[in-house]
PDB file of N, CA, C and O in Angstrom:
ATOM      1  N   MET A   1      12.658  11.221  16.221  1.00  0.00           N
ATOM      2  CA  MET A   1      12.251  11.492  14.819  1.00  0.00           C
ATOM      3  C   MET A   1      10.810  11.914  14.812  1.00  0.00           C
ATOM      4  O   MET A   1       9.964  11.299  15.462  1.00  0.00           O
ATOM      5  N   GLN A   2      10.533  12.961  14.077  1.00  0.00           N
ATOM      6  CA  GLN A   2       9.148  13.396  13.950  1.00  0.00           C
ATOM      7  C   GLN A   2       8.547  12.870  12.628  1.00  0.00           C
ATOM      8  O   GLN A   2       9.244  12.717  11.625  1.00  0.00           O
ATOM      9  N   PRO A   3       7.221  12.600  12.666  1.00  0.00           N
ATOM     10  CA  PRO A   3       6.604  12.193  11.449  1.00  0.00           C
ATOM     11  C   PRO A   3       6.629  13.257  10.389  1.00  0.00           C
ATOM     12  O   PRO A   3       6.515  14.448  10.678  1.00  0.00           O
ATOM     13  N   GLU A   4       6.770  12.844   9.221  1.00  0.00           N
ATOM     14  CA  GLU A   4       6.728  13.763   8.039  1.00  0.00           C
ATOM     15  C   GLU A   4       5.783  13.171   7.076  1.00  0.00           C
ATOM     16  O   GLU A   4       5.846  11.980   6.771  1.00  0.00           O
ATOM     17  N   LEU A   5       4.836  14.050   6.552  1.00  0.00           N
ATOM     18  CA  LEU A   5       3.888  13.600   5.547  1.00  0.00           C
ATOM     19  C   LEU A   5       4.049  14.445   4.366  1.00  0.00           C
ATOM     20  O   LEU A   5       4.307  15.643   4.482  1.00  0.00           O
ATOM     21  N   PHE A   6       3.898  13.838   3.173  1.00  0.00           N
ATOM     22  CA  PHE A   6       3.931  14.603   1.956  1.00  0.00           C
ATOM     23  C   PHE A   6       3.103  13.862   0.930  1.00  0.00           C
ATOM     24  O   PHE A   6       2.877  12.655   1.020  1.00  0.00           O
ATOM     25  N   SER A   7       2.663  14.627  -0.043  1.00  0.00           N
ATOM     26  CA  SER A   7       1.957  14.037  -1.169  1.00  0.00           C
ATOM     27  C   SER A   7       2.598  14.602  -2.453  1.00  0.00           C
ATOM     28  O   SER A   7       3.133  15.710  -2.468  1.00  0.00           O
ATOM     29  N   MET A   8       2.527  13.850  -3.454  1.00  0.00           N
ATOM     30  CA  MET A   8       2.997  14.249  -4.731  1.00  0.00           C
ATOM     31  C   MET A   8       2.134  13.643  -5.839  1.00  0.00           C
ATOM     32  O   MET A   8       1.623  12.528  -5.732  1.00  0.00           O
ATOM     33  N   ARG A   9       2.006  14.387  -6.847  1.00  0.00           N
ATOM     34  CA  ARG A   9       1.249  13.895  -8.004  1.00  0.00           C
ATOM     35  C   ARG A   9       2.258  13.481  -9.073  1.00  0.00           C
ATOM     36  O   ARG A   9       3.115  14.279  -9.452  1.00  0.00           O
ATOM     37  N   LEU A  10       2.167  12.255  -9.559  1.00  0.00           N
ATOM     38  CA  LEU A  10       2.989  11.743 -10.636  1.00  0.00           C
ATOM     39  C   LEU A  10       2.161  11.437 -11.835  1.00  0.00           C
ATOM     40  O   LEU A  10       1.051  10.918 -11.717  1.00  0.00           O
ATOM     41  N   GLY A  11       2.689  11.754 -13.004  1.00  0.00           N
ATOM     42  CA  GLY A  11       1.999  11.490 -14.170  1.00  0.00           C
ATOM     43  C   GLY A  11       2.918  11.558 -15.402  1.00  0.00           C
ATOM     44  O   GLY A  11       4.053  12.020 -15.281  1.00  0.00           O
ATOM     45  N   ALA A  12       2.495  11.146 -16.496  1.00  0.00           N
ATOM     46  CA  ALA A  12       3.241  11.226 -17.720  1.00  0.00           C
ATOM     47  C   ALA A  12       2.274  11.694 -18.842  1.00  0.00           C
ATOM     48  O   ALA A  12       1.139  11.228 -18.930  1.00  0.00           O
ATOM     49  N   GLU A  13       2.727  12.567 -19.639  1.00  0.00           N
ATOM     50  CA  GLU A  13       1.910  13.031 -20.716  1.00  0.00           C
ATOM     51  C   GLU A  13       1.711  12.004 -21.739  1.00  0.00           C
ATOM     52  O   GLU A  13       2.620  11.217 -22.004  1.00  0.00           O
ATOM     53  N   ASP A  14       0.542  11.962 -22.347  1.00  0.00           N
ATOM     54  CA  ASP A  14       0.272  10.957 -23.387  1.00  0.00           C
ATOM     55  C   ASP A  14       1.333  10.991 -24.505  1.00  0.00           C
ATOM     56  O   ASP A  14       1.651  12.046 -25.055  1.00  0.00           O
ATOM     57  N   GLY A  15       1.849   9.835 -24.808  1.00  0.00           N
ATOM     58  CA  GLY A  15       2.844   9.739 -25.893  1.00  0.00           C
ATOM     59  C   GLY A  15       4.243  10.115 -25.521  1.00  0.00           C
ATOM     60  O   GLY A  15       5.159   9.984 -26.334  1.00  0.00           O
ATOM     61  N   SER A  16       4.430  10.574 -24.322  1.00  0.00           N
ATOM     62  CA  SER A  16       5.760  11.017 -23.939  1.00  0.00           C
ATOM     63  C   SER A  16       6.695   9.860 -23.625  1.00  0.00           C
ATOM     64  O   SER A  16       7.917   9.980 -23.708  1.00  0.00           O
ATOM     65  N   LEU A  17       6.097   8.759 -23.269  1.00  0.00           N
ATOM     66  CA  LEU A  17       6.925   7.593 -22.883  1.00  0.00           C
ATOM     67  C   LEU A  17       6.141   6.346 -23.232  1.00  0.00           C
ATOM     68  O   LEU A  17       4.963   6.232 -22.892  1.00  0.00           O
ATOM     69  N   PRO A  18       6.784   5.413 -23.906  1.00  0.00           N
ATOM     70  CA  PRO A  18       6.121   4.166 -24.189  1.00  0.00           C
ATOM     71  C   PRO A  18       5.744   3.415 -22.886  1.00  0.00           C
ATOM     72  O   PRO A  18       6.582   3.307 -21.990  1.00  0.00           O
ATOM     73  N   ASN A  19       4.574   2.925 -22.772  1.00  0.00           N
ATOM     74  CA  ASN A  19       4.114   2.188 -21.572  1.00  0.00           C
ATOM     75  C   ASN A  19       4.158   3.086 -20.392  1.00  0.00           C
ATOM     76  O   ASN A  19       4.588   2.659 -19.321  1.00  0.00           O
ATOM     77  N   ALA A  20       3.725   4.344 -20.530  1.00  0.00           N
ATOM     78  CA  ALA A  20       3.809   5.346 -19.473  1.00  0.00           C
ATOM     79  C   ALA A  20       3.090   4.875 -18.190  1.00  0.00           C
ATOM     80  O   ALA A  20       3.585   5.098 -17.085  1.00  0.00           O
ATOM     81  N   GLN A  21       1.907   4.216 -18.345  1.00  0.00           N
ATOM     82  CA  GLN A  21       1.190   3.721 -17.113  1.00  0.00           C
ATOM     83  C   GLN A  21       2.046   2.700 -16.385  1.00  0.00           C
ATOM     84  O   GLN A  21       2.212   2.795 -15.169  1.00  0.00           O
ATOM     85  N   LEU A  22       2.589   1.733 -17.094  1.00  0.00           N
ATOM     86  CA  LEU A  22       3.454   0.731 -16.432  1.00  0.00           C
ATOM     87  C   LEU A  22       4.689   1.421 -15.772  1.00  0.00           C
ATOM     88  O   LEU A  22       5.067   1.068 -14.655  1.00  0.00           O
ATOM     89  N   ALA A  23       5.273   2.347 -16.435  1.00  0.00           N
ATOM     90  CA  ALA A  23       6.449   3.047 -15.883  1.00  0.00           C
ATOM     91  C   ALA A  23       6.058   3.760 -14.568  1.00  0.00           C
ATOM     92  O   ALA A  23       6.814   3.737 -13.597  1.00  0.00           O
ATOM     93  N   LEU A  24       4.869   4.391 -14.554  1.00  0.00           N
ATOM     94  CA  LEU A  24       4.402   5.140 -13.442  1.00  0.00           C
ATOM     95  C   LEU A  24       4.093   4.160 -12.287  1.00  0.00           C
ATOM     96  O   LEU A  24       4.468   4.448 -11.150  1.00  0.00           O
ATOM     97  N   GLU A  25       3.446   3.054 -12.524  1.00  0.00           N
ATOM     98  CA  GLU A  25       3.171   2.058 -11.509  1.00  0.00           C
ATOM     99  C   GLU A  25       4.413   1.530 -10.877  1.00  0.00           C
ATOM    100  O   GLU A  25       4.463   1.358  -9.659  1.00  0.00           O
ATOM    101  N   GLU A  26       5.455   1.255 -11.694  1.00  0.00           N
ATOM    102  CA  GLU A  26       6.742   0.745 -11.237  1.00  0.00           C
ATOM    103  C   GLU A  26       7.412   1.820 -10.389  1.00  0.00           C
ATOM    104  O   GLU A  26       8.021   1.505  -9.366  1.00  0.00           O
ATOM    105  N   THR A  27       7.314   3.035 -10.779  1.00  0.00           N
ATOM    106  CA  THR A  27       7.935   4.132 -10.030  1.00  0.00           C
ATOM    107  C   THR A  27       7.322   4.281  -8.654  1.00  0.00           C
ATOM    108  O   THR A  27       8.032   4.430  -7.660  1.00  0.00           O
ATOM    109  N   VAL A  28       6.013   4.240  -8.599  1.00  0.00           N
ATOM    110  CA  VAL A  28       5.290   4.349  -7.292  1.00  0.00           C
ATOM    111  C   VAL A  28       5.673   3.179  -6.442  1.00  0.00           C
ATOM    112  O   VAL A  28       5.953   3.362  -5.258  1.00  0.00           O
ATOM    113  N   GLU A  29       5.701   1.986  -6.980  1.00  0.00           N
ATOM    114  CA  GLU A  29       6.058   0.836  -6.162  1.00  0.00           C
ATOM    115  C   GLU A  29       7.455   0.972  -5.596  1.00  0.00           C
ATOM    116  O   GLU A  29       7.689   0.668  -4.426  1.00  0.00           O
ATOM    117  N   SER A  30       8.385   1.428  -6.422  1.00  0.00           N
ATOM    118  CA  SER A  30       9.765   1.666  -5.955  1.00  0.00           C
ATOM    119  C   SER A  30       9.864   2.697  -4.843  1.00  0.00           C
ATOM    120  O   SER A  30      10.647   2.542  -3.907  1.00  0.00           O
ATOM    121  N   LEU A  31       9.057   3.757  -4.953  1.00  0.00           N
ATOM    122  CA  LEU A  31       9.012   4.770  -3.943  1.00  0.00           C
ATOM    123  C   LEU A  31       8.431   4.252  -2.612  1.00  0.00           C
ATOM    124  O   LEU A  31       8.948   4.546  -1.535  1.00  0.00           O
ATOM    125  N   LEU A  32       7.358   3.484  -2.719  1.00  0.00           N
ATOM    126  CA  LEU A  32       6.814   2.941  -1.521  1.00  0.00           C
ATOM    127  C   LEU A  32       7.790   1.938  -0.800  1.00  0.00           C
ATOM    128  O   LEU A  32       7.938   1.964   0.422  1.00  0.00           O
ATOM    129  N   ARG A  33       8.417   1.096  -1.582  1.00  0.00           N
ATOM    130  CA  ARG A  33       9.381   0.161  -0.959  1.00  0.00           C
ATOM    131  C   ARG A  33      10.564   0.843  -0.326  1.00  0.00           C
ATOM    132  O   ARG A  33      11.063   0.439   0.724  1.00  0.00           O
ATOM    133  N   LEU A  34      11.010   1.918  -1.013  1.00  0.00           N
ATOM    134  CA  LEU A  34      12.141   2.674  -0.452  1.00  0.00           C
ATOM    135  C   LEU A  34      11.726   3.366   0.807  1.00  0.00           C
ATOM    136  O   LEU A  34      12.499   3.396   1.764  1.00  0.00           O
ATOM    137  N   ALA A  35      10.489   3.950   0.855  1.00  0.00           N
ATOM    138  CA  ALA A  35      10.068   4.550   2.107  1.00  0.00           C
ATOM    139  C   ALA A  35      10.022   3.532   3.242  1.00  0.00           C
ATOM    140  O   ALA A  35      10.424   3.830   4.367  1.00  0.00           O
ATOM    141  N   GLN A  36       9.536   2.340   2.947  1.00  0.00           N
ATOM    142  CA  GLN A  36       9.521   1.300   3.963  1.00  0.00           C
ATOM    143  C   GLN A  36      10.838   0.889   4.393  1.00  0.00           C
ATOM    144  O   GLN A  36      11.047   0.720   5.594  1.00  0.00           O
ATOM    145  N   GLN A  37      11.805   0.700   3.481  1.00  0.00           N
ATOM    146  CA  GLN A  37      13.196   0.362   3.826  1.00  0.00           C
ATOM    147  C   GLN A  37      13.832   1.345   4.716  1.00  0.00           C
ATOM    148  O   GLN A  37      14.662   0.985   5.551  1.00  0.00           O
ATOM    149  N   MET A  38      13.459   2.626   4.566  1.00  0.00           N
ATOM    150  CA  MET A  38      14.015   3.692   5.341  1.00  0.00           C
ATOM    151  C   MET A  38      13.304   3.907   6.688  1.00  0.00           C
ATOM    152  O   MET A  38      13.578   4.863   7.414  1.00  0.00           O
ATOM    153  N   GLY A  39      12.389   2.987   6.989  1.00  0.00           N
ATOM    154  CA  GLY A  39      11.701   2.998   8.240  1.00  0.00           C
ATOM    155  C   GLY A  39      10.398   3.830   8.209  1.00  0.00           C
ATOM    156  O   GLY A  39       9.791   4.111   9.242  1.00  0.00           O
ATOM    157  N   GLY A  40      10.012   4.194   7.029  1.00  0.00           N
ATOM    158  CA  GLY A  40       8.764   4.967   6.841  1.00  0.00           C
ATOM    159  C   GLY A  40       7.574   4.049   6.693  1.00  0.00           C
ATOM    160  O   GLY A  40       7.711   2.827   6.750  1.00  0.00           O
ATOM    161  N   SER A  41       6.437   4.618   6.508  1.00  0.00           N
ATOM    162  CA  SER A  41       5.236   3.862   6.373  1.00  0.00           C
ATOM    163  C   SER A  41       4.474   4.419   5.214  1.00  0.00           C
ATOM    164  O   SER A  41       4.466   5.626   4.971  1.00  0.00           O
ATOM    165  N   MET A  42       3.813   3.502   4.478  1.00  0.00           N
ATOM    166  CA  MET A  42       2.961   3.921   3.371  1.00  0.00           C
ATOM    167  C   MET A  42       1.708   4.508   4.003  1.00  0.00           C
ATOM    168  O   MET A  42       1.318   4.125   5.106  1.00  0.00           O
ATOM    169  N   GLU A  43       1.102   5.409   3.319  1.00  0.00           N
ATOM    170  CA  GLU A  43      -0.119   6.026   3.757  1.00  0.00           C
ATOM    171  C   GLU A  43      -0.873   6.464   2.523  1.00  0.00           C
ATOM    172  O   GLU A  43      -0.280   6.849   1.515  1.00  0.00           O
ATOM    173  N   TYR A  44      -2.169   6.400   2.616  1.00  0.00           N
ATOM    174  CA  TYR A  44      -2.970   6.838   1.500  1.00  0.00           C
ATOM    175  C   TYR A  44      -4.269   7.426   2.094  1.00  0.00           C
ATOM    176  O   TYR A  44      -4.806   6.918   3.078  1.00  0.00           O
ATOM    177  N   THR A  45      -4.719   8.437   1.506  1.00  0.00           N
ATOM    178  CA  THR A  45      -5.824   9.177   2.027  1.00  0.00           C
ATOM    179  C   THR A  45      -7.044   8.308   2.399  1.00  0.00           C
ATOM    180  O   THR A  45      -7.703   8.510   3.419  1.00  0.00           O
ATOM    181  N   HIS A  46      -7.299   7.349   1.529  1.00  0.00           N
ATOM    182  CA  HIS A  46      -8.512   6.516   1.764  1.00  0.00           C
ATOM    183  C   HIS A  46      -8.164   5.167   2.310  1.00  0.00           C
ATOM    184  O   HIS A  46      -8.979   4.249   2.226  1.00  0.00           O
ATOM    185  N   GLY A  47      -6.985   5.005   2.867  1.00  0.00           N
ATOM    186  CA  GLY A  47      -6.557   3.704   3.434  1.00  0.00           C
ATOM    187  C   GLY A  47      -5.857   2.858   2.502  1.00  0.00           C
ATOM    188  O   GLY A  47      -5.534   3.285   1.394  1.00  0.00           O
ATOM    189  N   VAL A  48      -5.599   1.667   2.888  1.00  0.00           N
ATOM    190  CA  VAL A  48      -4.756   0.716   2.116  1.00  0.00           C
ATOM    191  C   VAL A  48      -5.598   0.120   0.950  1.00  0.00           C
ATOM    192  O   VAL A  48      -5.138   0.022  -0.188  1.00  0.00           O
ATOM    193  N   GLY A  49      -6.776  -0.247   1.270  1.00  0.00           N
ATOM    194  CA  GLY A  49      -7.680  -0.874   0.220  1.00  0.00           C
ATOM    195  C   GLY A  49      -7.054  -2.042  -0.475  1.00  0.00           C
ATOM    196  O   GLY A  49      -6.358  -2.853   0.135  1.00  0.00           O
ATOM    197  N   ILE A  50      -7.299  -2.119  -1.716  1.00  0.00           N
ATOM    198  CA  ILE A  50      -6.781  -3.214  -2.610  1.00  0.00           C
ATOM    199  C   ILE A  50      -5.460  -2.819  -3.211  1.00  0.00           C
ATOM    200  O   ILE A  50      -4.542  -3.634  -3.299  1.00  0.00           O
ATOM    201  N   LYS A  51      -5.358  -1.596  -3.618  1.00  0.00           N
ATOM    202  CA  LYS A  51      -4.194  -1.125  -4.420  1.00  0.00           C
ATOM    203  C   LYS A  51      -2.915  -1.219  -3.618  1.00  0.00           C
ATOM    204  O   LYS A  51      -1.888  -1.590  -4.187  1.00  0.00           O
ATOM    205  N   LEU A  52      -2.912  -0.911  -2.349  1.00  0.00           N
ATOM    206  CA  LEU A  52      -1.669  -0.916  -1.524  1.00  0.00           C
ATOM    207  C   LEU A  52      -1.543  -2.220  -0.708  1.00  0.00           C
ATOM    208  O   LEU A  52      -0.542  -2.408  -0.017  1.00  0.00           O
ATOM    209  N   ALA A  53      -2.552  -3.134  -0.777  1.00  0.00           N
ATOM    210  CA  ALA A  53      -2.484  -4.368   0.012  1.00  0.00           C
ATOM    211  C   ALA A  53      -1.203  -5.191  -0.214  1.00  0.00           C
ATOM    212  O   ALA A  53      -0.714  -5.775   0.753  1.00  0.00           O
ATOM    213  N   PRO A  54      -0.640  -5.275  -1.401  1.00  0.00           N
ATOM    214  CA  PRO A  54       0.577  -6.026  -1.529  1.00  0.00           C
ATOM    215  C   PRO A  54       1.767  -5.538  -0.663  1.00  0.00           C
ATOM    216  O   PRO A  54       2.717  -6.285  -0.425  1.00  0.00           O
ATOM    217  N   PHE A  55       1.696  -4.311  -0.214  1.00  0.00           N
ATOM    218  CA  PHE A  55       2.833  -3.731   0.587  1.00  0.00           C
ATOM    219  C   PHE A  55       2.611  -3.991   2.109  1.00  0.00           C
ATOM    220  O   PHE A  55       3.501  -3.682   2.902  1.00  0.00           O
ATOM    221  N   MET A  56       1.487  -4.530   2.518  1.00  0.00           N
ATOM    222  CA  MET A  56       1.200  -4.714   3.919  1.00  0.00           C
ATOM    223  C   MET A  56       2.210  -5.703   4.553  1.00  0.00           C
ATOM    224  O   MET A  56       2.672  -5.449   5.665  1.00  0.00           O
ATOM    225  N   ALA A  57       2.549  -6.771   3.911  1.00  0.00           N
ATOM    226  CA  ALA A  57       3.490  -7.720   4.550  1.00  0.00           C
ATOM    227  C   ALA A  57       4.871  -7.161   4.787  1.00  0.00           C
ATOM    228  O   ALA A  57       5.490  -7.412   5.820  1.00  0.00           O
ATOM    229  N   SER A  58       5.353  -6.390   3.808  1.00  0.00           N
ATOM    230  CA  SER A  58       6.721  -5.816   4.024  1.00  0.00           C
ATOM    231  C   SER A  58       6.705  -4.751   5.054  1.00  0.00           C
ATOM    232  O   SER A  58       7.718  -4.508   5.709  1.00  0.00           O
ATOM    233  N   GLU A  59       5.553  -4.082   5.228  1.00  0.00           N
ATOM    234  CA  GLU A  59       5.456  -3.014   6.216  1.00  0.00           C
ATOM    235  C   GLU A  59       5.235  -3.563   7.651  1.00  0.00           C
ATOM    236  O   GLU A  59       5.804  -3.051   8.615  1.00  0.00           O
ATOM    237  N   HIS A  60       4.410  -4.597   7.762  1.00  0.00           N
ATOM    238  CA  HIS A  60       4.006  -5.023   9.088  1.00  0.00           C
ATOM    239  C   HIS A  60       4.524  -6.368   9.479  1.00  0.00           C
ATOM    240  O   HIS A  60       4.346  -6.756  10.634  1.00  0.00           O
ATOM    241  N   GLY A  61       5.140  -7.096   8.620  1.00  0.00           N
ATOM    242  CA  GLY A  61       5.747  -8.403   9.047  1.00  0.00           C
ATOM    243  C   GLY A  61       4.669  -9.283   9.596  1.00  0.00           C
ATOM    244  O   GLY A  61       3.563  -9.393   9.067  1.00  0.00           O
ATOM    245  N   TYR A  62       5.074  -9.952  10.764  1.00  0.00           N
ATOM    246  CA  TYR A  62       4.120 -10.838  11.443  1.00  0.00           C
ATOM    247  C   TYR A  62       2.939 -10.143  11.929  1.00  0.00           C
ATOM    248  O   TYR A  62       1.921 -10.789  12.175  1.00  0.00           O
ATOM    249  N   GLY A  63       2.989  -8.797  12.098  1.00  0.00           N
ATOM    250  CA  GLY A  63       1.820  -8.018  12.516  1.00  0.00           C
ATOM    251  C   GLY A  63       0.630  -8.179  11.545  1.00  0.00           C
ATOM    252  O   GLY A  63      -0.529  -8.074  11.945  1.00  0.00           O
ATOM    253  N   LEU A  64       0.932  -8.424  10.317  1.00  0.00           N
ATOM    254  CA  LEU A  64      -0.146  -8.655   9.336  1.00  0.00           C
ATOM    255  C   LEU A  64      -0.948  -9.954   9.624  1.00  0.00           C
ATOM    256  O   LEU A  64      -2.169 -10.010   9.483  1.00  0.00           O
ATOM    257  N   GLU A  65      -0.177 -11.000  10.038  1.00  0.00           N
ATOM    258  CA  GLU A  65      -0.911 -12.220  10.460  1.00  0.00           C
ATOM    259  C   GLU A  65      -1.782 -11.928  11.684  1.00  0.00           C
ATOM    260  O   GLU A  65      -2.917 -12.402  11.751  1.00  0.00           O
ATOM    261  N   VAL A  66      -1.279 -11.163  12.648  1.00  0.00           N
ATOM    262  CA  VAL A  66      -2.060 -10.835  13.789  1.00  0.00           C
ATOM    263  C   VAL A  66      -3.368 -10.106  13.383  1.00  0.00           C
ATOM    264  O   VAL A  66      -4.444 -10.409  13.899  1.00  0.00           O
ATOM    265  N   MET A  67      -3.244  -9.140  12.445  1.00  0.00           N
ATOM    266  CA  MET A  67      -4.401  -8.441  11.943  1.00  0.00           C
ATOM    267  C   MET A  67      -5.362  -9.376  11.279  1.00  0.00           C
ATOM    268  O   MET A  67      -6.575  -9.220  11.421  1.00  0.00           O
ATOM    269  N   ARG A  68      -4.835 -10.386  10.528  1.00  0.00           N
ATOM    270  CA  ARG A  68      -5.731 -11.348   9.876  1.00  0.00           C
ATOM    271  C   ARG A  68      -6.436 -12.193  10.918  1.00  0.00           C
ATOM    272  O   ARG A  68      -7.619 -12.493  10.759  1.00  0.00           O
ATOM    273  N   GLN A  69      -5.762 -12.578  11.958  1.00  0.00           N
ATOM    274  CA  GLN A  69      -6.403 -13.376  13.063  1.00  0.00           C
ATOM    275  C   GLN A  69      -7.514 -12.572  13.646  1.00  0.00           C
ATOM    276  O   GLN A  69      -8.610 -13.105  13.820  1.00  0.00           O
ATOM    277  N   ILE A  70      -7.305 -11.315  13.962  1.00  0.00           N
ATOM    278  CA  ILE A  70      -8.252 -10.458  14.584  1.00  0.00           C
ATOM    279  C   ILE A  70      -9.511 -10.329  13.598  1.00  0.00           C
ATOM    280  O   ILE A  70     -10.669 -10.417  14.007  1.00  0.00           O
ATOM    281  N   LYS A  71      -9.184 -10.124  12.325  1.00  0.00           N
ATOM    282  CA  LYS A  71     -10.234  -9.991  11.328  1.00  0.00           C
ATOM    283  C   LYS A  71     -11.115 -11.219  11.321  1.00  0.00           C
ATOM    284  O   LYS A  71     -12.341 -11.115  11.307  1.00  0.00           O
ATOM    285  N   ARG A  72     -10.470 -12.420  11.331  1.00  0.00           N
ATOM    286  CA  ARG A  72     -11.240 -13.655  11.296  1.00  0.00           C
ATOM    287  C   ARG A  72     -12.074 -13.819  12.545  1.00  0.00           C
ATOM    288  O   ARG A  72     -13.175 -14.362  12.452  1.00  0.00           O
ATOM    289  N   ALA A  73     -11.609 -13.371  13.744  1.00  0.00           N
ATOM    290  CA  ALA A  73     -12.339 -13.450  14.953  1.00  0.00           C
ATOM    291  C   ALA A  73     -13.550 -12.557  14.987  1.00  0.00           C
ATOM    292  O   ALA A  73     -14.610 -12.940  15.479  1.00  0.00           O
ATOM    293  N   VAL A  74     -13.384 -11.357  14.458  1.00  0.00           N
ATOM    294  CA  VAL A  74     -14.419 -10.335  14.427  1.00  0.00           C
ATOM    295  C   VAL A  74     -15.427 -10.566  13.281  1.00  0.00           C
ATOM    296  O   VAL A  74     -16.620 -10.288  13.405  1.00  0.00           O
ATOM    297  N   ASP A  75     -14.876 -11.101  12.130  1.00  0.00           N
ATOM    298  CA  ASP A  75     -15.700 -11.182  10.952  1.00  0.00           C
ATOM    299  C   ASP A  75     -15.467 -12.593  10.374  1.00  0.00           C
ATOM    300  O   ASP A  75     -14.819 -12.725   9.336  1.00  0.00           O
ATOM    301  N   PRO A  76     -15.981 -13.642  11.026  1.00  0.00           N
ATOM    302  CA  PRO A  76     -15.708 -15.026  10.552  1.00  0.00           C
ATOM    303  C   PRO A  76     -16.285 -15.360   9.143  1.00  0.00           C
ATOM    304  O   PRO A  76     -15.827 -16.286   8.472  1.00  0.00           O
ATOM    305  N   ARG A  77     -17.280 -14.588   8.737  1.00  0.00           N
ATOM    306  CA  ARG A  77     -17.901 -14.812   7.418  1.00  0.00           C
ATOM    307  C   ARG A  77     -17.329 -13.920   6.374  1.00  0.00           C
ATOM    308  O   ARG A  77     -17.756 -13.950   5.220  1.00  0.00           O
ATOM    309  N   ASN A  78     -16.326 -13.088   6.773  1.00  0.00           N
ATOM    310  CA  ASN A  78     -15.628 -12.220   5.846  1.00  0.00           C
ATOM    311  C   ASN A  78     -16.580 -11.357   4.979  1.00  0.00           C
ATOM    312  O   ASN A  78     -16.477 -11.292   3.754  1.00  0.00           O
ATOM    313  N   ILE A  79     -17.471 -10.732   5.673  1.00  0.00           N
ATOM    314  CA  ILE A  79     -18.456  -9.882   4.932  1.00  0.00           C
ATOM    315  C   ILE A  79     -18.097  -8.382   5.058  1.00  0.00           C
ATOM    316  O   ILE A  79     -18.659  -7.557   4.337  1.00  0.00           O
ATOM    317  N   MET A  80     -17.192  -8.035   5.944  1.00  0.00           N
ATOM    318  CA  MET A  80     -16.746  -6.608   6.144  1.00  0.00           C
ATOM    319  C   MET A  80     -15.485  -6.408   5.229  1.00  0.00           C
ATOM    320  O   MET A  80     -14.418  -6.966   5.484  1.00  0.00           O
ATOM    321  N   ASN A  81     -15.659  -5.617   4.199  1.00  0.00           N
ATOM    322  CA  ASN A  81     -14.538  -5.247   3.289  1.00  0.00           C
ATOM    323  C   ASN A  81     -13.695  -6.437   2.879  1.00  0.00           C
ATOM    324  O   ASN A  81     -12.484  -6.411   3.098  1.00  0.00           O
ATOM    325  N   PRO A  82     -14.277  -7.498   2.286  1.00  0.00           N
ATOM    326  CA  PRO A  82     -13.409  -8.647   1.861  1.00  0.00           C
ATOM    327  C   PRO A  82     -12.320  -8.270   0.923  1.00  0.00           C
ATOM    328  O   PRO A  82     -12.550  -7.552  -0.051  1.00  0.00           O
ATOM    329  N   GLY A  83     -11.125  -8.745   1.198  1.00  0.00           N
ATOM    330  CA  GLY A  83     -10.009  -8.551   0.281  1.00  0.00           C
ATOM    331  C   GLY A  83      -9.282  -7.251   0.513  1.00  0.00           C
ATOM    332  O   GLY A  83      -8.215  -7.046  -0.065  1.00  0.00           O
ATOM    333  N   LYS A  84      -9.818  -6.348   1.348  1.00  0.00           N
ATOM    334  CA  LYS A  84      -9.154  -5.091   1.578  1.00  0.00           C
ATOM    335  C   LYS A  84      -7.941  -5.230   2.495  1.00  0.00           C
ATOM    336  O   LYS A  84      -7.934  -6.136   3.329  1.00  0.00           O
ATOM    337  N   MET A  85      -6.969  -4.428   2.393  1.00  0.00           N
ATOM    338  CA  MET A  85      -5.789  -4.383   3.192  1.00  0.00           C
ATOM    339  C   MET A  85      -4.984  -5.662   3.204  1.00  0.00           C
ATOM    340  O   MET A  85      -4.110  -5.827   4.055  1.00  0.00           O
ATOM    341  N   GLY A  86      -5.239  -6.533   2.323  1.00  0.00           N
ATOM    342  CA  GLY A  86      -4.495  -7.816   2.339  1.00  0.00           C
ATOM    343  C   GLY A  86      -4.974  -8.744   3.441  1.00  0.00           C
ATOM    344  O   GLY A  86      -4.300  -9.700   3.823  1.00  0.00           O
ATOM    345  N   LEU A  87      -6.169  -8.425   3.941  1.00  0.00           N
ATOM    346  CA  LEU A  87      -6.758  -9.297   5.012  1.00  0.00           C
ATOM    347  C   LEU A  87      -7.710 -10.236   4.405  1.00  0.00           C
ATOM    348  O   LEU A  87      -8.311 -11.047   5.109  1.00  0.00           O
TER     349      LEU A  87
END
């Protein structure tokens, strides 16, 4: 299987849908979860950050705990990007 990358812009015109922002957020979350369920990976131009952090556990499983242990070992005072990536 070869990697495939794509980007798409999602949006709703003002007034076209009640609670458009919430609907958009739910749609993006559904798309990310579907991509993960199909064996894909979430990706974002600027990294996971805070916005995509909630998806780290479902994508990496126990690997996320390993990343957290490495982070604690390298950054015991948690001064490097605290809260980013779900770490």
